[in-house]
N, C-alpha and C positions, 0 to 999 in steps of 0.2 A: 466705605468707599473712599479711596485715596484721591488726592488731587496733586497735580504737578504744574509748575509754572515753566513754560517753554518759551524761549526767546528765539525768534526767527527774524533776522535782519533788523534787529533793534526793537522789535515789537514783542511784547509779552502776551502770552495766551495762557489762560487757566484751563487745564484739561483734566476732566475727571477720569479715573481709571479704577480698576479693581485693586483692592489692597494687595500689596506685595509687587505690583507692577510699576511702581514709581520710577525705580532706577532704569528699568528697560525703556519706559516711555521717555525718560530724560535723554538716554542715549539716542533714541530715534529722533528726538527733537534736535539734538546737536548735529546729527547726520544731515537732517533736512536743512538746518541753518548753514552748514558747510556747503552743501550742494547749491543752495540759493545764492550764497555769497560768491561762490566760484562762477556760477552761471551768469550772475549779474555783471561780473567783471568781464565776461566774454561778450555778452549781447548789448551791454550798455543800458541806457535809460528806458526801461519798459515798466508797465504798470505791475503792481504787486500781484494782481490776479493772473496776468499773463505769465509772470515769472513763476508763480506756483504751479501753473499748468505745465510749464516747461520742465520744472523740477519733477513733477509727477511723471512726466513722460520719460525723463532720464532714469528715475527710480524703477519705473515699469520695465524699461529696457534692460536694466541690470537684473531685475527679477526674471525676465524672460530668458536671458542668457544663462542664469544660474539654473533655471528649470531645465533648459535644454541640456546643460552639462550633466545634471542629475539623471535625466532620461538616458543619455548616451552611456553614462557609467552603469546604470541599471541594466541596460541592454547588453553591454559588454560583459557584465557579471553573469547574466543569464546564459549568454553564449559560452562563456568559460565553464560554467557549471554543467551545461549540456555536454560540452566536449569532454569534461572530466568523467561524467557519468558514462558516456559512450566508451571511453578508454577503459574504465573499470569493468564495464560489461564485456568488452572484448577480452580483457585479461582473464576474467572469470571463465569465459567460454574456452579460451586456450587452455587454462588449467583443467577444466572439465574434460576436454579432449585428451589431454595427457593422462589424466587419471583413468579414463576409460581404456586408453591404450595399455597402460600398465596392468589394469585389471584383466584385460583380454590375454595378455602375455602370461599372467599368473594362472589363469584358468587353463591355459594350454599346457602348462608344465605338470 
């Protein structure tokens, strides 16, 4: 079991994590520290607990926006795929009709 020291607004926290996740957890900790520092500069003097709730809301909002973008992209991809499949089916049908017409002409000669 790994352990990481994360500093948020000057306070150190020892966090346990799975082995190999230390670097990832450190990056997340730095991100939270940046968000907390930026938000504290905007809202002024508030308790650490309130500040962390606000940081949590900011991060949750970012996650919500990213999720919505992914869903939009997935929907757009599905629509594009369906359109491409329909166009392919139409092309196959057109070719089949042409082949049948040629076959009928050949049978008639």
